[in-house]
C-alpha positions in Angstrom: 29.6 15.5 -10.5 28.2 12.6 -8.5 25.2 12.4 -10.9 27.6 11.1 -13.6 28.3 8.1 -11.3 24.7 7.0 -11.0 24.0 3.4 -12.1 22.7 2.8 -15.6 24.3 5.8 -17.4 26.8 3.7 -19.2 29.5 6.3 -18.8 31.4 5.2 -15.7 33.3 2.4 -17.5 34.6 4.8 -20.1 35.7 7.3 -17.4 37.5 4.5 -15.6 39.2 3.5 -18.9 40.4 7.0 -19.5 41.6 7.2 -15.9 43.5 3.9 -16.3 45.1 5.2 -19.5 46.2 8.4 -17.8 47.6 6.3 -14.9 49.6 4.2 -17.3 51.0 7.4 -19.0 52.0 8.7 -15.7 53.6 5.4 -14.8 55.6 5.4 -18.0 56.9 8.9 -17.2 57.9 7.7 -13.8 59.8 4.7 -15.2 61.7 6.9 -17.6 62.6 9.5 -14.9 63.0 7.5 -11.7 64.2 4.0 -12.7 67.8 5.1 -13.5 68.2 6.1 -9.8 67.4 2.6 -8.5 69.7 -0.2 -9.6 71.1 -0.3 -13.1 68.4 -1.6 -15.4 69.5 -1.8 -19.0 68.6 1.1 -21.2 66.8 -1.1 -23.8 64.6 -2.7 -21.1 63.7 0.7 -19.7 62.8 2.1 -23.2 60.7 -1.0 -24.0 58.8 -0.6 -20.7 58.2 3.1 -21.2 57.1 2.6 -24.8 54.8 -0.3 -24.0 53.2 1.5 -21.1 52.7 4.7 -23.1 51.2 2.7 -26.0 48.7 0.9 -23.8 47.9 4.2 -22.0 47.2 6.1 -25.2 45.0 3.3 -26.5 43.0 3.3 -23.2 42.6 7.1 -23.2 41.6 7.2 -26.9 39.2 4.2 -26.6 37.6 5.6 -23.4 37.1 9.0 -24.9 35.7 7.8 -28.2 33.3 5.3 -26.6 32.2 7.9 -24.1 31.4 10.5 -26.8 29.6 7.8 -28.8 27.4 7.0 -25.7 26.6 10.7 -25.3 25.7 11.1 -29.0 23.4 8.1 -28.8 21.7 9.4 -25.6 21.1 12.8 -27.3 20.0 11.1 -30.6 22.7 13.0 -32.5 25.4 11.8 -34.9 28.8 12.2 -33.5 30.0 14.8 -36.0 26.9 16.9 -35.3 27.5 16.6 -31.5 31.1 17.7 -32.0 30.1 20.7 -34.2 27.3 21.7 -31.8 29.8 21.6 -28.9 32.4 23.6 -30.8 29.9 26.2 -32.0 28.6 26.8 -28.5 32.0 27.0 -27.0 33.1 29.6 -29.7 29.9 31.6 -29.4 30.3 31.7 -25.6 33.6 33.6 -26.2 32.0 36.1 -28.6 31.5 39.8 -28.0 28.9 41.1 -25.7 26.2 42.6 -27.9 23.1 44.6 -26.9 20.4 45.1 -29.6 17.6 47.6 -29.2 14.5 47.6 -31.3 11.4 45.6 -32.1 9.2 44.6 -35.0 10.6 42.4 -37.7 14.0 44.1 -37.9 15.4 43.1 -34.5 14.7 39.3 -35.0 16.6 39.4 -38.3 19.6 40.9 -36.6 19.4 38.3 -33.7 19.2 35.3 -36.1 22.5 36.4 -37.7 24.3 37.3 -34.5 23.7 34.1 -32.7 26.0 32.2 -35.1 28.9 34.3 -33.8 28.1 35.0 -30.1 25.8 33.8 -27.4 26.4 36.9 -25.3 23.4 38.8 -26.7 20.9 40.9 -24.9 17.8 42.0 -26.9 16.0 45.0 -25.4 12.5 45.1 -26.9 10.0 47.8 -27.1 6.7 47.1 -25.3 4.4 49.8 -26.9 2.7 47.3 -29.3 -1.1 47.5 -29.0 -2.3 45.7 -32.1 -3.3 42.1 -33.1 -2.8 39.3 -30.6 -0.5 41.3 -28.4 -3.0 44.1 -28.1 -5.8 41.7 -27.2 -3.8 40.0 -24.5 -2.6 43.3 -23.2 -6.2 44.5 -22.8 -7.6 41.2 -21.5 -4.8 40.2 -19.1 -3.0 43.5 -18.4 0.3 41.9 -19.5 3.0 43.4 -21.6 2.5 42.9 -25.3 4.3 39.6 -26.0 4.5 39.6 -29.8 7.8 41.3 -30.5 9.4 39.5 -27.5 8.2 36.2 -28.8 9.7 36.8 -32.2 13.1 37.7 -30.5 12.9 34.5 -28.4 12.3 32.4 -31.5 15.1 34.2 -33.4 17.6 33.3 -30.6 16.3 29.8 -30.1 18.7 26.9 -30.5 16.1 24.1 -30.4 14.2 21.8 -32.7 12.5 23.5 -35.8 9.2 22.0 -34.7 9.4 23.9 -31.4 10.1 27.2 -33.2 7.2 26.5 -35.6 5.0 25.8 -32.7 5.7 29.1 -31.0 5.0 31.0 -34.3 1.8 29.0 -35.0 -1.2 31.3 -35.3 -4.8 30.0 -34.8 -7.2 30.7 -37.6 -10.5 29.7 -36.3 -12.7 30.0 -33.2 -12.2 32.3 -30.2 -8.4 31.9 -30.5 -8.3 33.2 -34.1 -5.4 35.6 -34.6 -3.6 34.5 -31.4 -0.2 32.8 -31.8 0.7 29.9 -29.6 3.8 31.6 -28.4 1.9 34.6 -27.2 -0.5 32.4 -25.3 2.4 30.4 -23.9 4.0 33.6 -22.5 0.7 34.7 -21.1 0.3 31.3 -19.3 3.9 31.4 -18.2 3.4 34.8 -16.6 0.4 33.6 -14.8 2.3 30.5 -13.5 5.5 32.2 -12.5 4.0 35.4 -11.2 5.9 38.0 -13.2 6.8 38.6 -16.8 10.6 38.6 -16.4 10.6 35.2 -14.8 8.3 34.0 -17.5 10.8 35.1 -20.1 13.7 33.3 -18.3 11.7 30.1 -18.1 10.6 30.4 -21.8 14.2 31.0 -22.7 15.1 27.6 -21.1 12.4 25.9 -23.0 13.6 27.3 -26.3 17.4 27.0 -25.5 17.8 30.7 -26.2 21.3 31.9 -26.9 21.4 35.1 -24.9 18.6 37.0 -23.1 15.5 38.9 -24.2 14.3 41.8 -22.0 11.4 44.2 -22.2 12.5 47.9 -22.3 10.2 48.5 -19.3 7.7 46.7 -17.2 5.4 49.7 -17.1 2.3 49.8 -19.3 3.2 52.5 -21.8 1.4 54.0 -24.8 3.0 55.5 -27.8 1.6 58.9 -29.0 2.5 60.7 -32.2 1.9 64.2 -33.5 1.7 64.5 -37.3 3.0 67.4 -39.3 -0.6 68.5 -39.9 -1.2 68.7 -36.2 -3.3 65.5 -35.7 -2.5 63.1 -32.8 -2.4 59.3 -33.2 -2.4 57.1 -30.1 -1.0 53.5 -30.1 1.7 51.9 -32.1 -0.8 50.2 -34.5 -2.3 53.5 -35.5 1.1 55.3 -35.8 2.4 52.5 -38.1 -0.4 53.4 -40.5 0.2 57.1 -40.3 -1.4 59.0 -43.2 1.2 61.8 -43.0 4.8 62.4 -41.9 5.4 62.4 -38.2 6.6 65.4 -36.3 7.4 63.8 -33.0 6.4 60.8 -30.7 6.4 60.3 -27.0 5.5 57.8 -24.4 2.8 58.0 -21.8 3.8 57.9 -19.0 7.0 59.7 -19.9 8.9 58.5 -16.8 8.8 54.7 -17.5 11.4 52.8 -15.5 13.7 50.4 -17.4 14.9 47.1 -16.2 18.1 47.2 -14.2 19.3 44.2 -16.1 19.0 46.1 -19.4 21.0 49.0 -18.1 23.8 46.7 -16.8 23.9 44.9 -20.1 24.4 48.2 -22.0 27.1 49.3 -19.6 29.0 46.0 -20.0 28.6 45.7 -23.8 31.3 45.6 -26.4 28.7 46.5 -29.1 25.3 48.3 -28.9 23.1 48.0 -32.0 20.1 50.3 -32.6 17.7 49.0 -35.2 16.9 48.0 -37.8 13.2 48.5 -37.5 10.4 51.0 -38.0 11.9 54.4 -36.9 9.0 55.8 -34.9 7.4 52.5 -33.6 10.3 50.2 -33.0 13.6 52.1 -32.7 12.8 55.5 -31.0 10.4 54.1 -28.3 13.2 52.3 -26.5 15.3 55.5 -26.5 12.4 57.6 -25.2 13.0 55.8 -21.8 15.6 58.4 -20.5 17.8 56.0 -18.5 18.2 53.7 -21.5 19.2 56.6 -23.7 21.7 57.9 -21.1 23.2 54.4 -20.6 23.8 54.2 -24.4 25.4 57.6 -24.2 27.8 56.6 -21.4 28.8 53.1 -22.5 32.2 52.5 -23.9 30.9 50.0 -26.5 30.8 50.7 -30.2 27.3 52.2 -30.9 25.9 51.3 -34.3 22.6 52.4 -35.9 21.3 50.2 -38.7 19.1 52.3 -41.0 16.0 50.7 -42.6 16.4 49.4 -46.1 13.1 51.0 -47.2 11.1 54.0 -46.2 7.6 53.6 -44.9 4.6 55.3 -46.4 3.6 58.3 -44.4 5.8 57.5 -41.4 9.2 58.1 -43.1 8.3 59.0 -46.7 11.2 60.7 -48.4 13.7 60.1 -45.5 17.3 59.6 -46.1 19.6 57.6 -43.8 20.8 60.9 -42.2 17.1 61.9 -41.7 16.5 58.8 -39.7 19.5 59.6 -37.5 18.4 63.2 -37.1 14.9 62.0 -35.9 16.6 59.8 -33.3 18.7 62.7 -32.0 15.8 65.0 -31.9 13.9 62.6 -29.7 16.7 61.1 -27.5 19.5 63.6 -27.7 22.9 63.6 -29.4 26.0 61.3 -29.0 24.1 58.0 -29.2 25.7 56.7 -32.4 29.3 56.2 -33.5 28.7 54.6 -36.9 25.7 54.2 -39.1 25.3 51.1 -41.3 23.3 51.6 -44.5 22.4 49.2 -47.2 24.2 49.7 -50.5 22.7 46.8 -52.4 20.3 47.7 -55.3 16.7 46.7 -54.9 15.4 44.7 -58.0 13.6 47.0 -60.4 10.2 45.2 -60.2 10.3 45.1 -56.4 11.2 48.8 -56.2 8.5 49.7 -58.6 5.9 48.0 -56.5 7.2 49.7 -53.3 7.0 53.1 -55.0 3.4 52.5 -56.0 2.7 52.1 -52.3 4.5 55.3 -51.4 7.8 53.8 -50.2 11.3 53.9 -51.6 14.8 52.7 -50.9 16.7 54.5 -48.2 19.6 56.4 -49.6 22.5 57.8 -47.5 21.8 61.5 -48.1 24.2 64.4 -48.4 24.1 65.7 -44.8 26.3 64.3 -42.1 26.9 64.4 -38.3 30.1 65.3 -36.6 31.6 62.2 -34.9 29.3 59.8 -36.8 30.7 57.7 -39.7 28.5 56.2 -42.3 29.4 52.8 -43.8 27.6 51.2 -46.8 27.4 47.5 -47.2 25.2 45.0 -49.2 22.6 43.8 -46.7 19.5 42.8 -48.6 17.4 39.7 -48.8 14.3 39.6 -51.0 11.7 37.2 -49.6 8.5 36.8 -51.7 8.9 40.3 -53.1 9.5 41.8 -49.7 12.7 43.7 -48.9 14.4 42.5 -45.7 17.8 42.7 -44.1 19.6 39.4 -44.6 20.5 38.1 -41.1 23.9 36.7 -42.1 25.0 39.7 -44.2 23.8 42.1 -41.4 25.6 40.2 -38.6 28.9 40.0 -40.5 28.8 43.6 -41.4 28.1 44.7 -37.9 30.9 42.5 -36.4 33.3 43.8 -39.0 32.5 47.3 -37.8 33.4 46.2 -34.2 36.8 44.9 -35.4 37.4 48.0 -37.4 36.3 50.7 -34.9 37.0 48.8 -31.7 40.0 46.5 -32.4 40.6 46.2 -28.7 37.1 45.1 -27.9 38.3 41.9 -26.2 40.4 43.9 -23.7 42.8 41.2 -22.5 41.1 38.3 -24.3 43.1 38.1 -27.5 41.9 34.6 -28.4 38.3 35.8 -28.6 39.3 38.7 -30.9 41.4 36.4 -33.1 38.7 33.8 -33.4 36.1 36.3 -34.4 38.4 37.9 -37.1 39.3 34.5 -38.5 35.6 33.4 -38.6 34.6 36.5 -40.5 37.5 36.1 -43.0 36.5 32.5 -43.6 32.9 33.4 -44.6 32.3 33.0 -48.3 31.9 36.0 -50.6 34.0 38.2 -48.3 35.3 40.3 -51.1 31.9 40.9 -52.7 30.5 42.0 -49.3 33.3 44.3 -48.4 32.1 47.6 -46.7 33.1 51.0 -47.8 32.9 54.4 -46.0 30.3 56.7 -47.5 31.9 59.8 -49.1 29.4 62.7 -48.9 29.3 65.0 -51.9 
């Protein structure tokens, strides 16, 4: 606190003014309560003194507070309304639900971008099996964990200037650095400077003002291996993602990778655990192949939600329904990992769908089969960006948080104001009726 009293800050005078105002308010109360017991001042004189003292006190408190806020806004180069909104949003988000999101690729950052508007208590657990592109080159050259998916999650949760986010995503196009993104190189340099990858992530989170935490699923160097239905083996996430045939099973080498303790604790303390969205065999399942993580998800009291992909992937999941995706997860990581499955119910534009089908992909449909104890919920979740089907971050976040309120109405457990704020915020969002979710009725 003493730092606020250093010379030159221009804030002490306003603190003193607020203190003077509070003192006058207290003096007014004292006059009104104590004065009648000493002598016999006239009632009118006492009232005038109390009113006058209170008026001056209120003016002093108001002026000191307003001038102090204006000084802070100028120091931060922010308009006063923006400063107030920023403060209010951060305070509200700090009281939001504790969410753990597991995945990787492009699906997990989309989810994180939507969730950070409602809560800052987010832990992203990211797969580290990537071996392609810039991540693969840094992994081979420096022996570090692949930074690409982790970088995307850091940027998705960042609450900093757009220029800083653009800088982290900037990819060099020429010379020896061609193909590398600045964010990957930054994380590599930060690891070399701090001595370990987890500390590098924490320091990078400070630079980007990240809302929440981003953790690798394991610090071990793991390789993803897949067996195809025709018996062939593919090694490495980059090869599996271009699988020419459907996948029978995948596994990690080594199979006994050790997860971060922080990740297990986050799952245990969570109100909501979200699996996906993302490529089934290269982004979603790899995290659950780490046995302690799968067991932590099984034991947690949180609501466990699986977000199915919006589109199938050629070769990898061709012809899969949403239930097929869940079946693959259970075959690899065991049952009782999911309470509710969220599936897109919004139609893909005909021209976009036709192009996807020409490439061997299609929209993911719910499917007729079910799982005991798992409820499917359908909601409109799509965003079409330059002809590419994505999950809309805002739609997805609202749909998932509505599931929390619906299936775990007591998620706050003694924090009723947090639950009430979240419910009111979701109700206030525009287009609420059009985006209402409906349970999926199997035929």
